C-alpha positions in Angstrom: 122.0 138.7 146.4 124.6 136.4 145.1 124.2 135.2 141.5 125.6 131.9 140.4 127.3 131.9 137.0 126.4 128.7 135.2 129.1 127.4 132.8 127.8 124.7 130.5 130.0 122.1 128.8 128.6 119.7 126.3 130.5 116.9 124.7 129.6 114.1 122.3 131.0 110.6 122.4 133.2 109.5 119.6 130.6 107.3 118.0 128.6 107.7 114.8 125.6 110.1 115.0 126.5 111.1 118.6 124.6 114.3 119.4 122.6 115.8 122.2 120.2 117.6 120.0 116.8 116.1 119.2 116.6 114.6 115.7 114.5 116.5 113.2 111.6 114.9 111.4 112.5 113.5 108.0 112.1 116.1 105.4 111.2 118.8 107.9 111.9 122.3 106.9 113.6 124.3 109.7 112.2 127.5 108.3 108.7 126.1 108.1 105.9 128.7 108.4 103.5 129.3 111.2 100.8 127.3 109.5 102.4 124.1 111.0 102.0 125.3 114.6 99.3 124.0 116.9 96.6 126.5 117.6 97.9 127.5 121.1 101.4 128.2 119.7 99.9 130.0 116.7 97.9 132.2 119.1 101.1 133.0 121.1 103.0 133.8 117.9 100.2 136.2 116.8 100.2 137.9 120.2 103.9 138.6 120.2 104.2 139.3 116.5 105.0 143.0 117.0 107.2 142.4 120.1 109.5 139.5 119.0 112.8 140.0 117.3 113.6 138.4 114.0 116.2 136.1 115.6 113.8 135.0 118.3 111.0 134.3 115.7 113.4 132.4 113.5 114.4 130.1 116.4 110.9 129.5 117.5 109.8 128.5 114.0 112.7 126.0 113.9 111.6 124.1 117.0 110.1 120.7 116.2 108.3 119.6 119.3 105.9 121.1 121.9 108.2 120.7 124.8 110.9 122.9 123.2 108.2 125.5 122.2 106.9 125.6 125.7 110.4 126.1 127.2 111.2 128.8 124.6 108.0 130.7 125.4 108.8 130.5 129.2 112.3 131.9 128.5 110.9 134.6 126.2 108.7 135.9 129.0 111.3 135.6 131.7 113.7 137.7 129.5 111.2 140.5 129.7 110.1 140.1 133.3 110.5 143.5 135.0 110.6 141.9 138.5 112.0 138.4 138.3 111.8 137.8 142.0 108.0 138.1 142.1 105.5 135.4 141.2 103.7 137.5 138.6 105.3 138.6 135.3 103.7 142.0 134.9 104.9 142.4 131.3 103.3 139.1 130.2 100.0 140.1 131.9 100.0 143.5 130.2 100.7 142.0 126.8 97.8 139.5 127.2 95.5 142.3 128.2 96.6 144.4 125.1 96.1 141.4 122.8 92.5 140.9 124.1 91.9 144.6 123.7 93.2 145.1 120.1 91.3 142.1 118.8 88.1 143.4 120.4 88.5 147.0 119.2 90.6 147.1 116.0 89.5 144.0 114.1 87.9 144.7 110.6 86.0 142.1 108.7 88.0 138.8 108.7 91.2 140.5 109.8 92.0 140.3 113.5 92.9 143.5 115.4 96.5 142.6 116.0 97.2 142.7 112.3 95.9 146.3 111.9 98.2 149.4 112.1 96.3 150.5 115.3 96.6 147.1 116.8 100.3 146.8 116.1 101.2 150.1 117.7 98.9 149.5 120.7 100.6 146.2 121.3 104.0 148.0 121.3 103.1 151.2 123.2 100.0 150.3 125.2 97.2 152.7 125.9 97.8 156.3 124.8 98.0 159.1 127.4 95.2 160.8 125.4 93.5 160.6 122.0 92.3 163.4 119.8 89.7 162.6 117.1 88.9 164.5 114.0 85.9 162.8 112.3 83.2 165.4 112.0 84.7 167.9 109.4 83.7 167.0 105.8 86.9 168.6 104.6 89.0 166.1 106.6 89.3 162.4 106.3 88.7 160.7 109.7 91.9 161.1 111.8 93.0 160.0 115.3 96.1 161.3 117.0 97.4 159.2 119.9 99.7 161.0 122.4 102.3 159.2 124.4 105.0 159.8 127.0 108.2 158.2 125.7 110.7 156.0 127.4 114.2 157.4 127.0 115.6 153.8 127.6 113.8 152.7 124.5 115.3 155.6 122.5 112.0 157.5 122.3 111.3 161.2 122.7 109.8 162.4 126.0 106.5 163.2 124.2 105.4 162.1 120.8 102.2 161.3 118.8 101.2 158.5 116.5 98.5 159.5 113.9 96.1 157.2 112.0 93.6 158.1 109.3 91.1 156.6 106.9 92.2 157.3 103.3 89.2 158.2 101.2 87.1 158.3 104.4 86.4 154.6 104.9 88.0 151.2 105.4 90.8 150.3 107.9 92.6 152.9 109.9 96.1 153.4 108.4 99.2 154.6 110.1 99.9 158.2 108.9 103.6 158.9 108.2 104.1 162.6 107.7 107.2 162.1 105.6 105.7 159.5 103.3 102.0 160.4 103.2 102.2 164.2 103.5 99.6 166.5 105.1 97.6 166.6 101.9 96.6 162.9 102.5 94.5 164.1 105.5 92.4 166.5 103.4 89.3 165.5 101.6 89.7 168.5 99.3 93.4 167.8 98.5 92.4 166.9 94.9 91.6 170.6 94.4 95.1 171.6 95.7 98.7 171.2 94.8 100.0 168.5 97.1 103.5 170.0 97.0 102.3 173.4 98.1 102.8 172.8 101.8 102.1 176.4 102.8 98.6 176.4 101.3 97.9 172.9 102.6 99.0 173.7 106.1 97.0 177.0 106.0 93.9 174.9 105.2 94.5 172.4 108.0 95.2 175.3 110.5 91.9 176.8 109.4 89.7 173.7 109.9 91.6 171.8 112.6 94.3 173.9 114.3 95.4 171.2 116.7 96.0 168.7 113.8 98.6 171.0 112.2 101.4 169.8 114.4 100.8 166.0 114.1 100.3 166.5 110.3 104.0 167.5 110.1 105.8 165.9 113.0 105.5 163.2 115.6 107.1 165.5 118.1 104.9 168.2 119.6 106.0 171.8 118.9 108.6 170.7 116.4 109.4 174.1 114.9 112.1 172.8 112.6 109.6 171.5 110.1 108.6 174.9 108.7 105.5 173.7 106.9 107.3 170.6 105.7 107.2 167.1 107.3 110.0 166.6 109.8 112.9 164.5 108.7 112.9 162.8 112.2 109.6 161.1 111.7 111.1 158.0 110.0 113.7 157.7 112.8 111.0 157.9 115.5 108.8 155.2 113.8 111.8 152.9 113.5 112.6 153.3 117.2 109.0 152.6 118.2 109.1 149.4 116.2 112.4 148.2 117.6 111.7 149.4 121.2 110.3 146.0 122.4 113.6 144.3 121.7 116.0 147.2 122.3 117.1 145.9 125.7 116.8 142.2 124.9 119.8 140.2 123.8 118.9 137.6 121.2 121.9 135.4 122.2 119.7 133.3 124.5 117.5 132.5 121.5 120.2 131.7 119.0 121.9 129.4 121.5 118.6 127.8 122.6 118.8 125.5 119.5 122.2 124.1 120.7 121.4 123.8 124.4 117.6 123.1 124.6 118.2 119.4 125.3 120.6 120.0 128.1 119.8 123.2 130.0 117.0 124.0 132.3 114.9 127.2 131.8 116.6 129.2 134.6 120.0 128.6 133.1 118.9 129.6 129.7 117.5 132.8 131.0 120.9 133.6 132.6 122.9 132.4 129.7 126.4 133.8 129.4 128.3 133.2 126.1 131.6 131.3 126.5 134.5 130.4 124.4 136.2 127.1 125.1 138.8 124.5 124.1 138.3 120.7 124.2 140.9 117.9 123.9 140.2 114.2 124.0 143.3 112.0 124.6 144.0 108.4 125.5 145.9 107.8 128.7 147.7 104.4 128.6 148.4 104.5 132.4 144.7 104.4 133.2 143.7 102.7 130.0 140.9 105.2 129.3 140.2 108.4 127.5 140.7 111.7 129.3 138.7 114.8 128.3 140.2 118.2 129.1 138.4 121.4 128.5 138.8 125.1 129.2 136.0 127.7 129.3 136.2 131.4 129.1 133.0 133.4 129.8 132.4 136.6 127.9 131.6 138.4 131.2 131.2 137.6 134.9 129.5 139.3 137.8 131.2 139.9 141.1 129.3 140.4 144.4 130.9 143.0 146.7 130.9 142.6 150.5 131.6 146.0 152.1 132.1 144.5 155.6 134.9 142.4 154.4 136.0 144.6 151.5 136.0 141.7 149.1 134.4 140.4 146.0 132.9 136.9 145.6 132.3 134.9 142.4 130.2 131.7 142.4 130.7 129.3 139.5 128.7 126.2 138.8 130.0 123.8 136.2 127.7 121.2 134.6 129.2 118.6 132.3 127.0 116.2 130.3 128.1 113.6 127.8 125.3 112.2 125.6 125.0 109.6 123.0 122.2 110.8 120.8 119.5 111.5 123.5 120.9 109.2 126.1 123.0 110.7 128.9 126.0 108.5 129.6 127.9 110.8 132.0 127.0 113.8 134.1 129.1 115.9 136.4 128.4 119.0 138.4 130.6 121.0 140.7 130.4 124.5 142.4 133.2 126.8 142.9 133.5 130.0 145.0 136.3 132.5 144.4 137.0 135.4 146.7 138.9 138.5 145.7 140.2 141.2 148.1 140.6 144.8 147.0 144.0 146.3 147.8 145.5 149.7 147.2 148.7 150.1 145.3 151.1 152.9 145.8 149.7 154.7 142.8 146.3 154.4 144.5 145.0 152.4 141.6 142.6 149.6 142.6 143.7 146.0 142.2 141.7 142.8 142.7 143.7 139.8 143.6 142.5 136.3 144.5 142.6 135.6 148.2 141.2 132.1 148.2 139.5 129.6 146.0 137.7 126.4 146.6 
């Protein structure tokens, strides 16, 4: 399928206060907190709290009207749509299901489930492949081990576990970090033991809960490198889990949304390609008017190859908009199609040369 590359050019008239961006409210703080959001936007912000990047969140909180917030949310979901050509966004549907689940299952007192450690990791990783519970042995604090199959594209191991426990046997479930908490934190009798004596502590865990011994030291099953000490890889795995929702998402669409939100439709924002450009405004006495010349250089382009014709095609669409404050005074649009033919040089190196352009 051919994809059009949309190049956007924005220019302001040479008049005071000429700008295409919407004016901010007097005294508005661009970094205002979420307390200023309407309930439906606050609910969305809560739902994606563990999934949104710092740059995306910062941009969202700077938006000053509901139209821009709605557009940003639509683009946010489209950036993550696993099948853009279908009516349903499976990722969005799954996140909404997870959000309902965590608030129903992991809430405690006045704190909603999405704010809990269990809720946060469930929002990121989804339903575990299996769960092992240790809550009937008086020598252990309540413990749950969630087992997952990892996604290599997200930088995760093929198999790993995430462990939660209740310190002192009550209260909220807390994420267990083997490297920071240490296996002694899982034992109700650790006060009677030397917490730095890993050999004795692990012997005790092996005695009362053999299958907990592995997760007590490492998030990777059968990690034999630990040798009765917490694995040094635990911190790295936790960091990769937390960053996994945004690992394949470029935040450039969000950082540029503030500049282009008044000009660009949602589809173009989703397919945003960074460009560098030059602009020159000169007066032409022959025509008695100002001439605006500009040059755009996209950071990357996509070519469509036609094997029947042995050629590549590039579709360009140029949109020009001049605005005085929020009023459009001039708009221009033109599409270009460039065709390249592949030829063999004597060195048998490939070369792409323009055949025709319109």
